[in-house]
PDB file as gemmi writes it, atoms N, CA and C in Angstrom:
CRYST1    1.000    1.000    1.000  90.00  90.00  90.00 P 1                      
ATOM      1  N   UNK A   1      -7.116 -29.358  51.734  1.00  0.00           N  
ATOM      2  CA  UNK A   1      -6.648 -27.891  51.310  1.00  0.00           C  
ATOM      3  C   UNK A   1      -7.016 -27.655  50.204  1.00  0.00           C  
ATOM      4  N   UNK A   2      -7.800 -26.762  48.719  1.00  0.00           N  
ATOM      5  CA  UNK A   2      -7.788 -26.632  47.678  1.00  0.00           C  
ATOM      6  C   UNK A   2      -6.650 -25.248  47.112  1.00  0.00           C  
ATOM      7  N   UNK A   3      -6.426 -25.845  45.896  1.00  0.00           N  
ATOM      8  CA  UNK A   3      -5.740 -24.868  45.326  1.00  0.00           C  
ATOM      9  C   UNK A   3      -6.609 -24.724  44.411  1.00  0.00           C  
ATOM     10  N   UNK A   4      -6.055 -23.857  43.429  1.00  0.00           N  
ATOM     11  CA  UNK A   4      -6.666 -23.059  41.733  1.00  0.00           C  
ATOM     12  C   UNK A   4      -5.529 -23.464  41.512  1.00  0.00           C  
ATOM     13  N   UNK A   5      -5.764 -23.603  39.981  1.00  0.00           N  
ATOM     14  CA  UNK A   5      -4.703 -24.443  38.862  1.00  0.00           C  
ATOM     15  C   UNK A   5      -3.237 -23.160  38.831  1.00  0.00           C  
ATOM     16  N   UNK A   6      -3.241 -21.908  39.102  1.00  0.00           N  
ATOM     17  CA  UNK A   6      -2.401 -20.663  39.113  1.00  0.00           C  
ATOM     18  C   UNK A   6      -1.692 -21.131  40.508  1.00  0.00           C  
ATOM     19  N   UNK A   7      -2.302 -21.658  41.613  1.00  0.00           N  
ATOM     20  CA  UNK A   7      -1.116 -22.554  42.938  1.00  0.00           C  
ATOM     21  C   UNK A   7      -0.256 -22.980  42.681  1.00  0.00           C  
ATOM     22  N   UNK A   8      -1.012 -24.378  41.824  1.00  0.00           N  
ATOM     23  CA  UNK A   8       0.016 -25.068  41.947  1.00  0.00           C  
ATOM     24  C   UNK A   8       0.984 -25.229  40.974  1.00  0.00           C  
ATOM     25  N   UNK A   9       1.046 -24.151  39.695  1.00  0.00           N  
ATOM     26  CA  UNK A   9       1.371 -24.102  39.231  1.00  0.00           C  
ATOM     27  C   UNK A   9       2.629 -23.004  39.737  1.00  0.00           C  
ATOM     28  N   UNK A  10       2.449 -22.211  40.616  1.00  0.00           N  
ATOM     29  CA  UNK A  10       3.134 -21.482  40.980  1.00  0.00           C  
ATOM     30  C   UNK A  10       4.361 -22.217  42.362  1.00  0.00           C  
ATOM     31  N   UNK A  11       4.068 -22.900  42.280  1.00  0.00           N  
ATOM     32  CA  UNK A  11       4.107 -23.888  43.129  1.00  0.00           C  
ATOM     33  C   UNK A  11       5.092 -25.663  42.793  1.00  0.00           C  
ATOM     34  N   UNK A  12       5.004 -25.532  41.342  1.00  0.00           N  
ATOM     35  CA  UNK A  12       5.683 -25.992  40.684  1.00  0.00           C  
ATOM     36  C   UNK A  12       5.063 -27.924  40.945  1.00  0.00           C  
ATOM     37  N   UNK A  13       3.549 -27.435  40.911  1.00  0.00           N  
ATOM     38  CA  UNK A  13       2.658 -29.219  41.585  1.00  0.00           C  
ATOM     39  C   UNK A  13       1.903 -28.790  39.667  1.00  0.00           C  
ATOM     40  N   UNK A  14       1.597 -29.956  39.124  1.00  0.00           N  
ATOM     41  CA  UNK A  14       1.286 -30.226  37.767  1.00  0.00           C  
ATOM     42  C   UNK A  14       0.217 -30.496  38.446  1.00  0.00           C  
ATOM     43  N   UNK A  15      -1.059 -30.051  37.720  1.00  0.00           N  
ATOM     44  CA  UNK A  15      -2.295 -30.103  38.133  1.00  0.00           C  
ATOM     45  C   UNK A  15      -3.177 -31.481  37.272  1.00  0.00           C  
ATOM     46  N   UNK A  16      -4.198 -32.518  38.138  1.00  0.00           N  
ATOM     47  CA  UNK A  16      -4.552 -33.067  37.461  1.00  0.00           C  
ATOM     48  C   UNK A  16      -5.761 -32.939  36.286  1.00  0.00           C  
ATOM     49  N   UNK A  17      -5.758 -33.545  35.322  1.00  0.00           N  
ATOM     50  CA  UNK A  17      -7.067 -33.896  34.431  1.00  0.00           C  
ATOM     51  C   UNK A  17      -7.264 -35.175  34.674  1.00  0.00           C  
ATOM     52  N   UNK A  18      -8.833 -35.606  35.138  1.00  0.00           N  
ATOM     53  CA  UNK A  18      -8.967 -36.947  34.431  1.00  0.00           C  
ATOM     54  C   UNK A  18     -10.294 -36.853  33.475  1.00  0.00           C  
ATOM     55  N   UNK A  19      -9.764 -37.535  32.486  1.00  0.00           N  
ATOM     56  CA  UNK A  19     -10.343 -37.656  30.919  1.00  0.00           C  
ATOM     57  C   UNK A  19     -11.586 -38.168  31.282  1.00  0.00           C  
ATOM     58  N   UNK A  20     -12.406 -37.741  30.127  1.00  0.00           N  
ATOM     59  CA  UNK A  20     -13.668 -38.202  30.563  1.00  0.00           C  
ATOM     60  C   UNK A  20     -13.874 -39.647  30.428  1.00  0.00           C  
ATOM     61  N   UNK A  21     -13.126 -40.475  29.829  1.00  0.00           N  
ATOM     62  CA  UNK A  21     -13.046 -41.869  29.896  1.00  0.00           C  
ATOM     63  C   UNK A  21     -12.861 -42.559  31.042  1.00  0.00           C  
ATOM     64  N   UNK A  22     -12.266 -41.885  31.949  1.00  0.00           N  
ATOM     65  CA  UNK A  22     -11.494 -42.002  33.897  1.00  0.00           C  
ATOM     66  C   UNK A  22     -12.420 -41.374  34.778  1.00  0.00           C  
ATOM     67  N   UNK A  23     -13.849 -41.210  34.369  1.00  0.00           N  
ATOM     68  CA  UNK A  23     -14.852 -40.789  35.061  1.00  0.00           C  
ATOM     69  C   UNK A  23     -14.805 -41.695  36.527  1.00  0.00           C  
ATOM     70  N   UNK A  24     -15.227 -43.239  35.587  1.00  0.00           N  
ATOM     71  CA  UNK A  24     -15.223 -44.313  36.791  1.00  0.00           C  
ATOM     72  C   UNK A  24     -14.553 -44.826  37.384  1.00  0.00           C  
ATOM     73  N   UNK A  25     -13.351 -44.673  37.097  1.00  0.00           N  
ATOM     74  CA  UNK A  25     -12.316 -45.095  37.570  1.00  0.00           C  
ATOM     75  C   UNK A  25     -12.478 -43.992  39.046  1.00  0.00           C  
ATOM     76  N   UNK A  26     -12.510 -42.848  38.610  1.00  0.00           N  
ATOM     77  CA  UNK A  26     -12.205 -41.784  39.989  1.00  0.00           C  
ATOM     78  C   UNK A  26     -13.397 -41.787  41.185  1.00  0.00           C  
ATOM     79  N   UNK A  27     -15.103 -41.965  40.190  1.00  0.00           N  
ATOM     80  CA  UNK A  27     -15.712 -42.479  40.900  1.00  0.00           C  
ATOM     81  C   UNK A  27     -15.759 -43.490  41.904  1.00  0.00           C  
ATOM     82  N   UNK A  28     -14.918 -44.917  41.448  1.00  0.00           N  
ATOM     83  CA  UNK A  28     -14.501 -46.459  41.882  1.00  0.00           C  
ATOM     84  C   UNK A  28     -13.621 -45.693  43.472  1.00  0.00           C  
ATOM     85  N   UNK A  29     -12.961 -45.529  42.807  1.00  0.00           N  
ATOM     86  CA  UNK A  29     -11.759 -44.904  44.263  1.00  0.00           C  
ATOM     87  C   UNK A  29     -12.543 -44.257  45.100  1.00  0.00           C  
ATOM     88  N   UNK A  30     -13.196 -43.370  44.699  1.00  0.00           N  
ATOM     89  CA  UNK A  30     -14.162 -42.400  46.090  1.00  0.00           C  
ATOM     90  C   UNK A  30     -15.171 -43.853  46.981  1.00  0.00           C  
ATOM     91  N   UNK A  31     -15.887 -44.698  46.120  1.00  0.00           N  
ATOM     92  CA  UNK A  31     -17.233 -45.738  46.454  1.00  0.00           C  
ATOM     93  C   UNK A  31     -16.432 -46.375  47.017  1.00  0.00           C  
ATOM     94  N   UNK A  32     -14.875 -46.848  46.699  1.00  0.00           N  
ATOM     95  CA  UNK A  32     -14.263 -48.371  47.791  1.00  0.00           C  
ATOM     96  C   UNK A  32     -13.278 -47.071  48.554  1.00  0.00           C  
ATOM     97  N   UNK A  33     -13.384 -45.910  48.614  1.00  0.00           N  
ATOM     98  CA  UNK A  33     -12.647 -45.305  50.349  1.00  0.00           C  
ATOM     99  C   UNK A  33     -10.608 -45.499  50.112  1.00  0.00           C  
ATOM    100  N   UNK A  34     -10.447 -45.929  48.444  1.00  0.00           N  
ATOM    101  CA  UNK A  34      -9.104 -46.605  48.291  1.00  0.00           C  
ATOM    102  C   UNK A  34      -8.428 -45.193  48.179  1.00  0.00           C  
ATOM    103  N   UNK A  35      -7.842 -44.459  49.037  1.00  0.00           N  
ATOM    104  CA  UNK A  35      -7.145 -43.015  48.688  1.00  0.00           C  
ATOM    105  C   UNK A  35      -6.028 -43.599  48.587  1.00  0.00           C  
ATOM    106  N   UNK A  36      -5.491 -44.533  49.392  1.00  0.00           N  
ATOM    107  CA  UNK A  36      -4.101 -44.848  48.561  1.00  0.00           C  
ATOM    108  C   UNK A  36      -3.716 -45.199  46.880  1.00  0.00           C  
ATOM    109  N   UNK A  37      -4.683 -45.955  47.029  1.00  0.00           N  
ATOM    110  CA  UNK A  37      -4.167 -45.818  44.800  1.00  0.00           C  
ATOM    111  C   UNK A  37      -4.994 -44.507  43.814  1.00  0.00           C  
ATOM    112  N   UNK A  38      -6.239 -43.795  44.376  1.00  0.00           N  
ATOM    113  CA  UNK A  38      -6.423 -42.901  44.193  1.00  0.00           C  
ATOM    114  C   UNK A  38      -5.018 -41.798  44.189  1.00  0.00           C  
ATOM    115  N   UNK A  39      -4.406 -41.973  45.209  1.00  0.00           N  
ATOM    116  CA  UNK A  39      -3.217 -41.048  45.671  1.00  0.00           C  
ATOM    117  C   UNK A  39      -2.356 -41.214  44.391  1.00  0.00           C  
ATOM    118  N   UNK A  40      -1.790 -42.107  43.918  1.00  0.00           N  
ATOM    119  CA  UNK A  40      -0.761 -43.092  43.754  1.00  0.00           C  
ATOM    120  C   UNK A  40      -1.245 -42.445  41.484  1.00  0.00           C  
ATOM    121  N   UNK A  41      -2.714 -43.161  41.782  1.00  0.00           N  
ATOM    122  CA  UNK A  41      -3.275 -42.494  40.105  1.00  0.00           C  
ATOM    123  C   UNK A  41      -3.100 -41.192  39.966  1.00  0.00           C  
ATOM    124  N   UNK A  42      -3.830 -40.364  41.134  1.00  0.00           N  
ATOM    125  CA  UNK A  42      -3.135 -38.673  40.700  1.00  0.00           C  
ATOM    126  C   UNK A  42      -1.727 -38.175  40.827  1.00  0.00           C  
ATOM    127  N   UNK A  43      -0.647 -38.951  41.283  1.00  0.00           N  
ATOM    128  CA  UNK A  43       0.767 -38.461  41.020  1.00  0.00           C  
ATOM    129  C   UNK A  43       1.080 -39.109  39.721  1.00  0.00           C  
ATOM    130  N   UNK A  44       0.209 -40.455  39.032  1.00  0.00           N  
ATOM    131  CA  UNK A  44       0.429 -40.551  37.318  1.00  0.00           C  
ATOM    132  C   UNK A  44       0.274 -39.049  36.911  1.00  0.00           C  
ATOM    133  N   UNK A  45      -0.893 -38.987  36.431  1.00  0.00           N  
ATOM    134  CA  UNK A  45      -2.012 -37.685  35.766  1.00  0.00           C  
ATOM    135  C   UNK A  45      -0.789 -36.962  36.510  1.00  0.00           C  
ATOM    136  N   UNK A  46      -0.704 -36.431  37.573  1.00  0.00           N  
ATOM    137  CA  UNK A  46       0.480 -34.776  37.377  1.00  0.00           C  
ATOM    138  C   UNK A  46       1.484 -35.062  36.292  1.00  0.00           C  
ATOM    139  N   UNK A  47       2.188 -36.539  36.928  1.00  0.00           N  
ATOM    140  CA  UNK A  47       3.575 -36.359  36.172  1.00  0.00           C  
ATOM    141  C   UNK A  47       3.015 -36.368  34.697  1.00  0.00           C  
ATOM    142  N   UNK A  48       2.221 -36.941  34.096  1.00  0.00           N  
ATOM    143  CA  UNK A  48       1.839 -36.804  32.497  1.00  0.00           C  
ATOM    144  C   UNK A  48       1.623 -35.594  32.252  1.00  0.00           C  
ATOM    145  N   UNK A  49       0.444 -34.837  33.399  1.00  0.00           N  
ATOM    146  CA  UNK A  49       0.432 -33.356  32.236  1.00  0.00           C  
ATOM    147  C   UNK A  49       1.287 -32.674  32.722  1.00  0.00           C  
ATOM    148  N   UNK A  50       2.555 -33.043  33.979  1.00  0.00           N  
ATOM    149  CA  UNK A  50       3.494 -31.468  33.664  1.00  0.00           C  
ATOM    150  C   UNK A  50       4.859 -32.332  32.641  1.00  0.00           C  
ATOM    151  N   UNK A  51       4.637 -33.700  32.049  1.00  0.00           N  
ATOM    152  CA  UNK A  51       5.324 -33.874  30.672  1.00  0.00           C  
ATOM    153  C   UNK A  51       4.966 -32.604  29.150  1.00  0.00           C  
ATOM    154  N   UNK A  52       3.579 -32.772  29.473  1.00  0.00           N  
ATOM    155  CA  UNK A  52       2.316 -32.538  28.646  1.00  0.00           C  
ATOM    156  C   UNK A  52       2.856 -30.830  28.484  1.00  0.00           C  
ATOM    157  N   UNK A  53       2.615 -30.243  30.490  1.00  0.00           N  
ATOM    158  CA  UNK A  53       3.132 -28.527  29.496  1.00  0.00           C  
ATOM    159  C   UNK A  53       4.523 -28.463  28.896  1.00  0.00           C  
ATOM    160  N   UNK A  54       5.568 -29.127  29.944  1.00  0.00           N  
ATOM    161  CA  UNK A  54       6.641 -29.442  28.760  1.00  0.00           C  
ATOM    162  C   UNK A  54       6.706 -29.214  27.281  1.00  0.00           C  
ATOM    163  N   UNK A  55       6.421 -29.998  27.111  1.00  0.00           N  
ATOM    164  CA  UNK A  55       5.747 -30.109  25.548  1.00  0.00           C  
ATOM    165  C   UNK A  55       5.632 -28.584  25.022  1.00  0.00           C  
ATOM    166  N   UNK A  56       5.000 -27.761  25.699  1.00  0.00           N  
ATOM    167  CA  UNK A  56       4.061 -26.584  25.237  1.00  0.00           C  
ATOM    168  C   UNK A  56       4.537 -25.470  25.653  1.00  0.00           C  
ATOM    169  N   UNK A  57       5.761 -25.504  26.575  1.00  0.00           N  
ATOM    170  CA  UNK A  57       6.287 -24.371  27.029  1.00  0.00           C  
ATOM    171  C   UNK A  57       8.012 -24.376  26.256  1.00  0.00           C  
TER     172      UNK A  57                                                      
END                                                                             
């Protein structure tokens, strides 16, 4: 399932932002097929983005 940013925000789901310095971590999750830890990391990134959005609004 693919969402665009507007779909995510309409459904109260914060998008994730993978910073340039985290690209290696992202690709290591993929290479190692470590879906569980990648999902946990995505959750952390989403919560971080949600807090950032709250500060802006």
